[in-house]
C-alpha positions in Angstrom: 7.9 -86.5 -47.9 7.9 -84.8 -44.5 4.7 -82.8 -44.0 5.2 -81.9 -40.3 8.3 -80.5 -38.6 8.1 -80.8 -34.8 10.4 -78.6 -32.8 11.6 -80.0 -29.5 13.0 -76.9 -27.9 15.6 -77.3 -25.1 18.9 -76.1 -23.8 21.7 -78.7 -24.2 23.2 -79.3 -20.8 27.0 -79.3 -20.7 28.3 -79.2 -17.1 31.1 -76.9 -18.1 32.3 -76.1 -21.7 30.7 -72.7 -22.0 31.1 -71.5 -18.5 32.5 -72.9 -15.2 30.5 -75.7 -13.8 28.9 -73.8 -10.9 27.8 -71.0 -13.2 26.2 -73.6 -15.6 24.0 -74.8 -12.7 23.0 -71.3 -11.9 22.2 -70.4 -15.5 20.0 -73.5 -16.0 18.0 -72.4 -13.0 17.3 -69.2 -14.8 16.5 -70.9 -18.0 13.6 -72.8 -16.4 12.3 -69.5 -14.9 12.5 -67.9 -18.3 10.7 -70.8 -20.0 7.8 -70.5 -17.5 7.5 -66.8 -18.3 7.5 -67.5 -22.1 4.7 -70.1 -21.7 2.6 -67.4 -20.0 3.5 -64.8 -22.7 2.5 -67.1 -25.6 -0.6 -68.6 -24.0 -2.9 -66.9 -26.5 -1.0 -67.9 -29.7 -2.2 -70.7 -31.9 -1.6 -74.1 -30.3 1.3 -74.9 -32.8 3.1 -71.8 -31.8 2.6 -71.8 -28.0 6.0 -72.0 -26.3 7.0 -75.4 -25.1 10.1 -76.5 -23.4 11.8 -79.8 -22.6 14.3 -80.0 -19.7 17.0 -82.2 -21.1 18.4 -83.4 -17.7 16.5 -84.4 -14.6 19.5 -83.6 -12.5 19.2 -79.9 -13.5 15.5 -79.9 -12.7 16.0 -81.4 -9.3 18.6 -78.7 -8.5 16.1 -76.1 -9.6 13.3 -77.7 -7.6 15.4 -77.7 -4.4 15.8 -74.0 -4.5 12.5 -72.9 -6.1 9.7 -71.4 -4.0 6.2 -72.8 -3.7 4.9 -70.4 -6.3 7.5 -71.4 -8.9 6.9 -75.1 -8.2 3.2 -74.6 -8.7 3.8 -72.9 -12.0 6.1 -75.8 -13.1 3.5 -78.4 -12.2 0.8 -76.4 -14.0 2.9 -76.2 -17.1 3.5 -79.9 -17.0 -0.2 -80.5 -16.8 -0.9 -78.1 -19.6 1.6 -80.0 -21.9 4.0 -77.0 -22.3 6.8 -78.4 -20.1 8.4 -81.8 -20.1 11.3 -83.4 -18.2 13.6 -86.0 -19.7 14.6 -88.8 -17.4 18.4 -89.0 -17.4 20.4 -87.2 -14.7 23.0 -86.0 -17.2 24.4 -86.7 -20.7 26.7 -89.6 -19.8 29.9 -91.3 -20.9 30.3 -95.0 -20.5 32.6 -94.5 -17.5 29.7 -95.1 -15.1 29.8 -98.7 -13.8 26.7 -100.8 -13.4 25.7 -99.5 -10.0 26.3 -95.8 -10.8 24.6 -96.1 -14.2 21.5 -97.7 -12.6 21.2 -94.6 -10.4 21.0 -92.2 -13.3 17.2 -92.1 -13.1 17.2 -91.3 -9.4 16.2 -87.7 -9.8 13.5 -88.7 -12.2 12.0 -90.8 -9.4 12.2 -88.0 -7.0 10.5 -85.6 -9.4 7.7 -88.2 -10.1 7.1 -88.3 -6.4 6.5 -84.5 -6.6 3.8 -85.0 -9.2 5.8 -84.7 -12.4 5.1 -87.5 -14.9 8.2 -88.5 -16.8 7.8 -90.9 -19.8 10.7 -90.0 -22.1 14.5 -89.8 -22.0 17.0 -88.0 -24.2 20.7 -87.7 -24.6 22.3 -85.0 -26.7 25.8 -84.5 -28.1 27.2 -87.9 -26.9 27.7 -90.7 -29.4 26.3 -93.7 -27.6 25.1 -95.3 -24.4 25.7 -98.8 -22.8 23.4 -101.6 -23.9 21.9 -101.7 -20.4 20.2 -98.4 -21.2 17.2 -100.2 -22.7 16.6 -102.3 -19.6 17.1 -99.4 -17.3 14.6 -97.1 -19.1 11.9 -99.8 -19.6 12.1 -100.8 -16.0 11.5 -97.2 -15.0 8.4 -96.8 -17.2 10.2 -94.8 -20.0 8.6 -95.6 -23.3 10.6 -93.3 -25.7 14.3 -92.5 -26.0 15.9 -89.9 -28.2 19.5 -89.3 -29.3 20.7 -86.1 -31.0 24.3 -87.1 -31.8 27.1 -84.6 -32.5 29.4 -86.3 -35.1 32.4 -84.2 -34.4 35.1 -86.8 -33.8 32.3 -89.4 -33.9 29.5 -90.9 -35.8 25.8 -91.6 -35.5 24.3 -95.1 -35.8 22.1 -95.8 -38.7 19.3 -95.1 -39.6 19.7 -91.4 -38.9 17.5 -89.6 -38.8 15.1 -92.3 -38.2 13.2 -94.3 -35.6 13.8 -97.9 -34.6 13.1 -100.4 -31.9 16.2 -100.8 -29.7 16.2 -104.3 -28.2 17.8 -105.0 -24.8 20.2 -107.9 -24.2 17.2 -109.9 -23.0 15.0 -109.0 -25.9 12.7 -106.2 -24.7 12.2 -103.3 -27.0 12.3 -99.5 -26.6 11.0 -97.0 -29.2 14.1 -95.0 -30.1 14.4 -91.8 -32.2 17.8 -91.2 -33.7 17.4 -87.6 -34.6 19.6 -85.0 -36.3 22.2 -83.1 -34.3 20.5 -80.6 -32.0 21.1 -76.9 -32.9 23.2 -77.6 -36.1 20.3 -79.0 -38.1 17.4 -76.7 -37.0 19.3 -73.6 -36.1 22.1 -73.6 -38.6 21.1 -75.7 -41.6 17.3 -74.8 -41.5 17.7 -71.3 -40.1 14.8 -71.8 -37.6 14.2 -69.3 -34.8 16.2 -66.4 -33.5 15.9 -63.4 -35.7 15.8 -65.4 -38.9 13.0 -64.5 -41.3 10.6 -67.0 -42.8 11.8 -65.9 -46.2 15.4 -67.0 -45.6 14.4 -70.2 -43.8 12.2 -71.6 -46.6 15.0 -72.5 -49.0 17.1 -73.9 -46.1 14.3 -76.1 -44.9 13.5 -77.2 -48.4 17.1 -78.1 -49.2 17.4 -80.2 -46.0 14.2 -82.1 -46.5 15.2 -82.9 -50.1 18.4 -84.5 -48.8 16.3 -86.3 -46.2 14.0 -87.7 -48.9 17.0 -88.8 -51.0 18.4 -90.5 -47.9 15.2 -92.6 -47.7 13.4 -91.1 -44.7 9.7 -92.1 -45.1 7.9 -90.8 -42.0 5.6 -87.8 -42.6 6.8 -86.1 -39.4 10.4 -85.1 -38.4 11.5 -84.1 -35.0 14.4 -81.6 -34.6 15.9 -80.0 -31.5 16.5 -76.2 -31.7 18.4 -74.6 -28.9 19.3 -70.9 -29.3 20.5 -69.5 -32.6 23.2 -67.5 -30.8 24.9 -70.5 -29.2 24.4 -74.3 -29.2 25.0 -75.2 -25.5 23.9 -74.0 -22.1 21.7 -71.4 -23.7 18.5 -69.5 -22.8 15.1 -70.3 -24.3 14.7 -68.6 -27.7 12.3 -65.7 -27.2 11.7 -65.5 -30.9 10.8 -69.1 -31.7 7.1 -69.0 -31.0 6.6 -65.9 -33.2 8.7 -67.6 -35.9 6.5 -70.7 -35.9 3.4 -68.6 -36.1 4.6 -66.6 -39.1 5.8 -69.7 -40.9 2.5 -71.5 -40.5 0.6 -68.3 -41.5 2.7 -68.1 -44.7 1.0 -71.3 -46.1 4.1 -73.5 -46.5 3.4 -77.2 -47.4 5.4 -78.2 -44.3 3.8 -77.2 -41.0 5.8 -76.4 -37.9 4.8 -77.2 -34.4 6.5 -76.6 -31.0 6.3 -79.7 -28.9 7.8 -81.5 -25.9 9.8 -84.6 -26.2 7.0 -86.8 -25.0 4.5 -85.2 -27.4 6.8 -86.0 -30.3 6.9 -89.6 -29.3 3.1 -89.7 -29.0 2.9 -88.2 -32.5 5.3 -90.9 -33.8 3.0 -93.6 -32.4 0.2 -92.3 -34.5 2.1 -93.7 -37.5 2.4 -97.4 -38.3 5.6 -98.4 -36.5 5.5 -102.1 -37.3 7.8 -101.6 -40.2 10.5 -99.9 -38.1 13.7 -102.0 -37.8 14.6 -103.7 -34.6 18.3 -103.2 -33.7 19.9 -105.2 -30.9 23.4 -104.3 -29.6 25.5 -101.9 -27.7 25.4 -98.2 -28.8 29.2 -98.0 -28.3 30.3 -94.5 -27.7 32.8 -92.6 -29.9 33.5 -89.7 -27.7 34.9 -91.1 -24.5 38.5 -91.3 -25.7 38.8 -87.9 -24.1 39.0 -89.8 -20.7 42.5 -90.7 -21.8 43.5 -87.0 -21.5 43.1 -87.2 -17.7 44.3 -90.7 -17.1 45.1 -90.2 -13.4 41.6 -88.9 -12.6 39.9 -91.6 -14.7 41.8 -94.3 -12.8 40.8 -92.7 -9.4 37.2 -92.5 -10.7 37.1 -96.2 -11.5 38.7 -97.0 -8.1 36.2 -94.7 -6.4 33.2 -96.5 -7.9 34.6 -99.9 -6.7 35.4 -98.5 -3.2 31.9 -97.1 -2.9 30.4 -100.5 -3.7 32.6 -102.3 -1.2 31.8 -99.7 1.4 28.1 -100.2 0.9 28.5 -104.0 1.1 30.5 -103.7 4.3 27.7 -101.7 5.9 26.0 -105.1 6.3 28.6 -105.9 9.1 27.9 -102.6 10.9 27.1 -102.3 14.5 27.0 -98.5 14.3 24.5 -96.2 15.8 21.7 -94.8 13.8 23.3 -91.3 13.5 26.6 -92.7 12.2 24.7 -94.9 9.7 22.7 -91.9 8.5 25.9 -89.8 8.1 27.5 -92.7 6.1 24.5 -92.7 3.8 24.8 -89.0 3.3 28.4 -89.3 2.4 27.8 -92.2 0.1 25.2 -90.1 -1.8 27.7 -87.2 -2.0 30.4 -89.5 -3.3 28.0 -91.0 -5.9 27.0 -87.6 -7.0 30.6 -86.5 -7.5 31.5 -89.7 -9.4 28.4 -89.2 -11.6 29.5 -85.7 -12.5 33.0 -87.0 -13.5 31.2 -89.6 -15.7 29.2 -86.7 -17.3 30.3 -86.0 -20.8 31.8 -82.5 -20.4 35.4 -82.0 -19.4 36.4 -78.3 -19.7 36.4 -75.1 -21.6 35.2 -75.4 -25.2 38.6 -74.3 -26.6 40.7 -75.8 -23.7 42.8 -78.1 -26.0 43.9 -75.1 -28.1 44.6 -72.8 -25.1 45.9 -75.2 -22.5 47.6 -72.5 -20.4 44.6 -70.1 -20.1 42.9 -69.3 -16.9 39.6 -70.4 -18.2 40.9 -73.8 -19.2 42.5 -74.2 -15.7 39.3 -73.2 -13.9 37.0 -75.6 -15.7 39.4 -78.5 -15.6 40.0 -78.0 -11.9 36.3 -78.2 -11.2 35.9 -81.3 -13.4 38.9 -83.2 -12.1 37.8 -82.4 -8.5 34.7 -84.5 -9.1 36.9 -87.6 -9.4 39.0 -86.6 -6.4 36.0 -85.9 -4.2 34.1 -89.0 -5.1 37.2 -91.3 -4.8 38.2 -89.7 -1.5 34.8 -90.0 0.1 34.4 -93.6 -1.1 37.8 -94.6 0.2 36.9 -92.9 3.6 33.7 -94.9 3.8 35.4 -98.2 2.9 38.2 -97.7 5.4 35.7 -96.7 8.2 33.6 -99.8 7.5 36.7 -102.0 7.5 37.8 -100.6 10.9 34.3 -101.2 12.3 34.4 -104.8 11.1 37.9 -105.3 12.7 36.5 -104.1 16.0 34.2 -107.1 16.1 36.9 -109.7 15.4 38.8 -111.9 17.8 42.5 -112.5 17.3 45.9 -112.9 18.8 47.4 -109.4 19.3 48.3 -107.3 16.3 46.4 -108.8 13.3 45.4 -108.2 9.7 41.8 -108.3 8.6 41.5 -109.4 4.9 38.1 -109.0 3.2 36.9 -110.4 -0.1 34.1 -108.4 -1.6 33.6 -110.9 -4.4 30.7 -113.3 -4.0 33.0 -116.3 -4.7 36.0 -117.7 -2.9 39.4 -116.5 -4.0 43.0 -117.5 -3.5 44.9 -114.3 -3.3 48.4 -112.8 -3.0 48.4 -109.5 -1.2 50.7 -106.6 -1.6 51.1 -105.0 1.9 53.3 -102.3 3.4 56.1 -103.4 5.6 55.0 -101.2 8.5 51.6 -102.8 9.1 52.0 -102.8 12.9 52.2 -99.0 13.0 48.5 -98.9 12.0 47.0 -101.4 14.4 45.9 -99.1 17.2 42.1 -98.6 17.2 42.2 -94.9 16.2 40.0 -93.6 13.3 42.5 -91.0 12.3 45.2 -93.6 12.1 43.0 -95.9 10.0 42.4 -93.0 7.6 46.1 -92.2 7.6 46.8 -95.7 6.4 45.5 -95.0 2.9 47.1 -91.6 2.7 50.6 -92.9 3.6 50.4 -96.1 1.6 49.1 -94.3 -1.5 51.3 -91.2 -1.1 54.7 -92.6 -0.2 54.6 -96.1 -1.6 57.3 -97.2 0.7 58.7 -100.7 1.2 56.1 -103.4 0.4 56.0 -107.2 0.5 53.8 -110.0 -0.7 51.7 -112.1 1.6 49.9 -115.4 0.6 48.3 -117.1 -1.1 45.4 -116.7 1.3 42.1 -118.6 0.8 39.2 -116.2 1.3 35.5 -117.0 1.4 33.1 -115.1 -0.8 31.7 -111.9 0.8 33.8 -112.9 3.7 36.9 -112.2 5.8 40.0 -113.8 7.3 42.1 -112.6 10.2 45.7 -113.4 10.6 48.3 -112.4 13.3 50.9 -110.1 11.8 53.7 -112.4 12.9 52.3 -115.2 10.8 52.2 -113.3 7.6 54.4 -114.9 4.9 54.6 -115.5 1.2 55.0 -118.7 -0.7 57.7 -118.8 -3.4 56.9 -122.3 -4.6 57.8 -122.8 -8.2 59.1 -119.3 -8.8 62.2 -118.8 -10.9 64.2 -116.0 -12.6 67.1 -116.7 -14.9 68.5 -114.0 -17.2 65.5 -112.6 -19.1 63.0 -115.3 -18.1 60.7 -115.6 -15.2 58.4 -118.6 -14.3 56.2 -120.0 -11.7 55.7 -123.6 -12.9 52.5 -122.7 -14.8 53.6 -119.7 -16.8 57.0 -118.8 -18.4 57.7 -115.3 -19.7 60.8 -114.5 -21.7 61.7 -110.8 -22.4 63.5 -109.0 -25.1 66.2 -106.9 -23.4 66.8 -104.8 -26.5 63.4 -104.3 -28.2 61.3 -104.5 -25.0 58.3 -106.6 -24.2 58.1 -110.4 -24.3 59.3 -112.7 -27.0 57.5 -115.6 -25.4 54.6 -116.2 -23.0 53.9 -119.9 -22.5 51.2 -121.5 -20.4 50.2 -125.1 -20.4 52.6 -125.8 -23.2 51.0 -123.1 -25.4 52.6 -120.0 -26.8 50.6 -116.8 -26.4 52.9 -114.3 -28.2 52.2 -113.9 -31.9 55.3 -115.1 -33.9 57.5 -112.2 -34.8 55.9 -109.7 -32.4 56.7 -108.5 -28.9 53.9 -108.6 -26.3 53.9 -105.8 -23.7 55.8 -103.1 -25.6 54.9 -99.4 -24.8 54.3 -97.5 -28.0 54.1 -93.8 -28.7 51.9 -92.6 -31.5 51.4 -89.1 -33.0 50.1 -87.6 -36.2 53.0 -87.0 -38.6 51.9 -83.5 -39.3 51.5 -82.7 -35.6 47.9 -81.5 -35.8 44.7 -83.0 -34.3 42.7 -82.1 -37.4 44.9 -84.5 -39.3 42.6 -87.2 -37.8 39.3 -85.4 -38.0 38.1 -82.0 -39.3 37.5 -79.3 -39.6 33.9 -80.1 -38.7 31.3 -79.1 -41.2 28.4 -78.3 -38.9 25.7 -77.9 -41.5 26.5 -81.1 -43.4 24.0 -83.9 -43.5 26.7 -86.4 -42.5 29.4 -84.6 -40.5 31.3 -87.9 -40.0 32.6 -87.4 -43.5 35.2 -85.2 -41.9 37.1 -88.2 -40.6 40.5 -88.6 -42.4 40.8 -92.4 -42.5 44.1 -92.1 -44.2 45.7 -90.0 -41.5 49.4 -90.7 -41.2 50.4 -91.9 -37.8 53.9 -92.3 -36.6 54.5 -95.0 -34.0 57.7 -95.9 -32.2 58.3 -98.6 -29.6 59.9 -97.2 -26.5 63.6 -97.9 -26.2 64.9 -100.1 -23.5 67.4 -98.3 -21.2 67.6 -100.9 -18.4 66.4 -104.4 -17.4 66.3 -106.1 -14.1 64.9 -109.5 -13.0 64.6 -110.9 -9.5 62.7 -113.2 -7.3 61.3 -112.0 -4.0 59.1 -113.9 -1.5 55.8 -114.4 -3.3 56.8 -113.2 -6.8 59.2 -113.6 -9.8 59.7 -110.1 -11.2 61.1 -108.5 -14.3 61.2 -104.7 -15.0 62.2 -102.7 -18.1 63.1 -99.0 -17.9 62.1 -97.3 -21.1 62.5 -94.0 -23.0 59.9 -92.8 -25.5 60.7 -91.2 -28.8 59.8 -87.7 -27.5 62.1 -88.0 -24.4 59.4 -89.0 -21.9 60.1 -92.1 -19.8 58.3 -95.2 -18.7 58.7 -98.5 -17.0 57.0 -101.8 -17.2 57.1 -104.3 -14.3 55.9 -107.9 -14.9 55.4 -110.4 -12.2 54.2 -114.0 -11.5 52.8 -115.5 -8.3 53.0 -119.1 -7.4 50.5 -121.5 -9.0 48.7 -118.8 -11.0 48.0 -119.0 -14.8 48.3 -115.2 -14.9 50.8 -112.5 -15.7 50.6 -109.2 -13.9 51.7 -106.0 -15.5 52.2 -102.5 -14.2 53.0 -99.6 -16.6 54.3 -96.3 -15.2 54.4 -93.3 -17.6 56.2 -90.1 -16.8 54.8 -87.4 -19.0 55.8 -83.8 -19.6 53.2 -81.0 -19.8 53.3 -80.9 -23.6 50.1 -80.2 -25.6 51.6 -81.8 -28.8 49.0 -84.4 -29.9 50.1 -88.0 -29.0 49.0 -91.2 -27.5 50.5 -94.1 -25.6 49.6 -97.8 -25.8 50.4 -101.1 -24.2 50.6 -103.4 -27.2 49.3 -107.0 -26.8 49.5 -109.1 -29.9 48.3 -112.7 -29.1 49.0 -116.0 -30.8 45.3 -116.6 -31.4 43.4 -117.1 -34.6 42.1 -114.2 -36.6 38.7 -115.8 -36.1 39.0 -114.8 -32.5 35.9 -113.4 -30.6 36.3 -110.5 -28.2 33.9 -109.5 -25.4 34.0 -106.4 -23.2 31.8 -105.3 -20.3 29.7 -102.2 -20.3 26.9 -101.1 -17.9 24.2 -103.7 -18.0 25.8 -106.2 -20.4 28.8 -108.1 -21.6 29.1 -107.3 -25.3 30.7 -109.2 -28.1 32.8 -106.8 -30.2 31.4 -106.1 -33.6 28.6 -108.7 -33.6 26.7 -107.1 -30.7 27.1 -103.5 -31.6 24.7 -101.2 -33.3 25.5 -100.3 -37.0 27.7 -97.2 -37.0 28.6 -97.4 -33.3 32.3 -97.3 -32.5 34.5 -100.1 -33.5 37.5 -97.8 -33.5 37.9 -98.3 -29.8 35.7 -99.4 -26.9 35.3 -98.4 -23.3 35.2 -101.4 -20.9 34.4 -101.2 -17.2 36.6 -104.0 -15.8 37.7 -106.6 -18.3 38.0 -107.9 -21.9 38.3 -111.4 -23.2 39.8 -112.6 -26.5 39.2 -116.3 -27.3 39.4 -118.6 -30.2 38.6 -122.3 -30.5 41.8 -123.4 -28.7 42.6 -120.8 -26.1 41.7 -117.5 -24.5 43.1 -114.5 -22.7 41.1 -112.5 -20.2 42.5 -109.1 -19.3 41.6 -107.4 -16.0 42.0 -103.7 -16.5 41.1 -101.8 -13.3 42.8 -98.5 -14.4 42.6 -98.3 -18.2 39.1 -98.3 -19.7 40.0 -97.5 -23.4 40.9 -100.3 -25.7 41.5 -100.7 -29.5 40.7 -104.2 -30.7 42.4 -105.7 -33.7 45.4 -103.3 -34.0 45.9 -99.5 -34.1 42.4 -98.7 -35.3 41.4 -95.2 -34.2 40.3 -93.2 -37.2 41.8 -95.8 -39.5 38.8 -97.2 -41.3 35.4 -96.1 -42.7 32.0 -97.7 -42.4 31.8 -100.7 -40.1 34.6 -102.9 -39.1 33.6 -106.5 -39.3 35.3 -109.7 -38.2 37.7 -111.3 -38.8 40.2 -108.9 -37.2 43.7 -109.5 -35.8 44.1 -111.0 -32.4 45.6 -107.8 -30.9 44.5 -105.7 -27.9 45.9 -102.3 -27.5 45.4 -100.6 -24.1 45.0 -96.9 -25.1 46.5 -95.6 -21.9 46.7 -91.9 -22.7 45.9 -89.5 -25.6 45.2 -85.8 -26.1 43.6 -86.1 -29.5 40.4 -84.2 -28.7 40.5 -80.7 -30.2 38.0 -78.9 -28.0 37.3 -79.2 -24.3 39.7 -81.9 -23.0 43.1 -81.7 -21.3 46.0 -81.3 -23.7 48.9 -81.3 -21.4 48.5 -83.9 -18.7 51.7 -84.6 -16.9 53.4 -86.5 -14.1 53.5 -90.1 -13.1 50.6 -92.2 -14.4 50.1 -95.8 -13.3 48.2 -98.6 -15.0 47.9 -102.2 -13.8 46.7 -105.2 -15.9 46.4 -108.9 -15.3 46.5 -111.4 -18.2 44.7 -114.6 -17.3 45.6 -117.4 -19.7 43.1 -120.2 -20.2 41.5 -122.8 -22.3 38.2 -121.9 -24.1 35.6 -121.3 -21.4 32.3 -119.6 -20.7 32.0 -115.9 -20.4 30.9 -116.3 -16.8 34.1 -118.1 -15.9 36.2 -115.5 -17.7 34.5 -112.7 -15.8 35.1 -114.5 -12.6 38.8 -114.8 -13.4 39.1 -111.1 -14.0 37.1 -109.9 -11.1 39.4 -111.3 -8.4 42.0 -108.8 -9.8 39.5 -106.0 -10.1 38.0 -106.3 -6.6 41.2 -107.2 -4.8 41.1 -108.2 -1.1 40.9 -105.2 1.3 43.1 -105.1 4.3 42.8 -103.5 7.7 45.5 -103.8 10.5 44.1 -104.0 14.0 44.8 -105.1 17.5 42.3 -107.8 18.5 39.9 -106.9 21.3 38.0 -109.4 23.5 35.3 -110.6 21.2 33.3 -113.7 20.4 33.9 -115.5 17.1 32.3 -113.7 14.2 30.9 -115.7 11.2 33.3 -115.2 8.4 30.8 -114.6 5.6 28.2 -111.8 5.2 26.0 -114.2 3.3 26.4 -117.6 1.7 25.8 -116.9 -2.0 25.9 -119.3 -5.0 25.4 -117.0 -8.0 26.0 -119.7 -10.6 28.0 -117.3 -12.9 25.8 -114.3 -12.3 27.8 -111.1 -11.7 27.4 -109.1 -8.5 27.8 -105.5 -9.7 26.7 -103.5 -6.7 25.6 -103.8 -3.1 23.8 -101.6 -0.6 22.8 -102.3 3.0 20.0 -100.4 4.6 20.3 -100.7 8.4 17.0 -99.2 9.1 15.0 -101.6 6.9 17.5 -104.5 7.5 17.7 -105.1 3.7 20.8 -106.0 1.6 20.2 -105.0 -2.0 22.5 -106.8 -4.5 22.6 -105.5 -8.1 23.0 -108.6 -10.3 23.9 -109.1 -14.0 23.6 -112.3 -15.9 26.1 -111.8 -18.8 25.4 -115.3 -20.3 22.7 -116.6 -22.6 21.7 -119.3 -20.2 19.2 -119.3 -17.3 21.0 -119.3 -14.0 20.0 -120.4 -10.4 20.9 -118.1 -7.6 20.9 -119.6 -4.0 21.0 -117.5 -0.9 21.8 -118.8 2.6 22.4 -117.0 5.9 25.8 -116.0 7.1 26.4 -113.0 9.4 23.1 -111.7 8.1 20.1 -114.0 8.7 17.9 -114.3 5.7 14.1 -114.0 6.1 13.1 -113.5 2.5 14.6 -112.8 -0.9 13.1 -111.2 -3.9 14.1 -110.3 -7.4 13.1 -106.8 -8.5 13.5 -104.6 -11.6 16.0 -101.8 -11.6 13.1 -99.6 -10.6 12.3 -101.8 -7.5 9.2 -103.5 -8.8 9.0 -107.0 -7.3 9.2 -109.8 -9.9 9.7 -113.0 -7.9 9.8 -113.8 -4.1 11.4 -117.0 -2.8 9.5 -119.7 -1.2 10.0 -119.9 2.6 13.2 -121.7 3.5 14.3 -122.4 -0.1 16.0 -119.0 -1.0 16.6 -120.1 -4.6 15.7 -117.9 -7.6 15.9 -118.3 -11.3 17.8 -115.6 -13.2 16.8 -115.3 -16.9 19.4 -115.0 -19.6 21.2 -111.5 -19.8 19.0 -110.2 -17.0 20.0 -107.1 -15.0 18.2 -106.1 -11.8 18.2 -106.4 -8.0 18.2 -109.2 -5.5 16.7 -107.7 -2.3 17.3 -109.7 0.8 15.3 -109.0 3.9 17.2 -109.9 7.1 16.2 -110.7 10.6 
């Protein structure tokens, strides 16, 4: 039985939800000041009752630190030394929308605070329902030895055991002590009646009842950690001025369970006093349940994903820079600003707490405007930096009059077809404003376009072509009736029901018999209410996930075809279907094939009305693969096998992937590049449709969950307008995961282009570096001109050791080293060899010192 109840007091950080985002930042500054005052006021109380405070988010503390005076900073440091104040390591409570590079930066503020003298040993996330598997490696590399989750099971579920502690194993086998605690606020403040103006008398039966449930559940530790916030509200709330007095009165009443106020790190230190050898070790992705809300703002989510990619390309292109120190410094400042904005879009809060129910209110509009602007700001600045770097590279290139620079940011060669605007020559003058206008006009007007290629591009390298020589091959392309082909792939479409009746590659059929692949499907709850799927939430229940309605009745209708058109154009065979959804909204799906590729390209365009009625849209992909199929998806720090490599209780209803998924059986596979749509249901229409865990086998179906407005709280209910999603289906024989990722990434990081007029210049080496990554993923790059270092973020998604080789290109290599995600050097290359061994499923940095 539990003998000690340790209270980890904090304010849950929602960037929004309770107040507009800017106000939330201001309030949290005050909360820290109030907490410091309460520590002084309770200094003479018994040690158990002395006020202690844990700052949930290092991003909040760094903002406070930046505006605090010297006296307040000294008070903060003194409280940390006294053990009454603690800082948790993560910047924010996160969604899985952050890519590898952005996720790796989430402990940046923790590093800055450590440099100011604040030790940080623990990390916490509250509310959210999961984090990418790479979390373990990230935290351990930064010296974090305890991680806490306090999951809100509203429209979600906690992993098991809960509450309980376990060792969370990283993809490469390292272990992190993890506490999977009860929901903050709901358990201590509501169910147990701790703090606020509650009396000890009314709290005793509430605490007793909860602990009896805990004992029946099988909890065996003598100490339990809970996270009270403020009895009067759960999120973005002031320190509880009554909590210390309540703890003192409780302990003086002689109860068999003793209360103690503690910090997060103190609680982990108390756990370590117990015998932890018997704790289970769990290995897998803590797949999030909550992020389906990103489908309520599909345009901004797409721009956020593109912004992250653009930022990585811009940072890589800095390696070609011949800019002055001041311009490089400004570029670094803007890159940090873009990263910060993109990070805030990936933070878990969208808008006002009742925004879905009051979609037309001022408060809903205010908070959503601020939230969505994070995606717009981050994507715009990243695009600016990328375009500026491309223009700077073009200025160094020789050529023959008006030319086109084509840059491949992938570390491997690609053969690529390019979509380019007809009016390229208009953008060739060397004028920065015209270069920046190129993106604005091409994105905004989407005028006449054409295909160019295929072009053979070196890895991390460029190619320059005179505009007059740009052309497109049409070798093997055909279109007859409702069929298109390229000599490798043949696709046949259903002009009445929509989608494909057949997709053949290498003599093999990829469409499941009797199904149609590529249909757009509209789904809605039959009763027209969100709480038909989940709810109402029972906040004080031990297992709130019991509020899922797994028998919810969903209506699904395939969009009706209102028009078909097929054609061949230079470089592509195309087929387009115009569609109408059951609710009157419209859509179109364009399919195309390029010469020689074993791939089908798809673009879906939805035209939605501003209607808050709950509904979702899918691109339905039923494959002719065995139901013993295995599916992998990519999340920050790992490539994850669906079901087998997920923690028990984490989401199998849908997954969030960064770039790609692969479905493969013993005979064939399909790898889907998905640059715009991160949400996927695997095995069918699965959201809310089953209880417990979903185990293989499952049907060989992928459903791109393009849009939904199913969240009933703070997400957008009435997104409208034109929404675009592109996909590429690569069809292949069974192959390694590294090869499948490589297939997808050429469609994720597409070649970048910059029109220019060649100046007098000597020949420039066409590759930034010569890299042979042996199947290891390049997931980020950053060039520091001052230090002359190129830092590459690498991920080995495979279970094999790999050899990475580095040779000079434009950058002359002096030395190369592998480091942890915290920058600790692990291995340095021998002089002149520049070969390094990458262990299985490793995630870290390759730092290249350049001459």
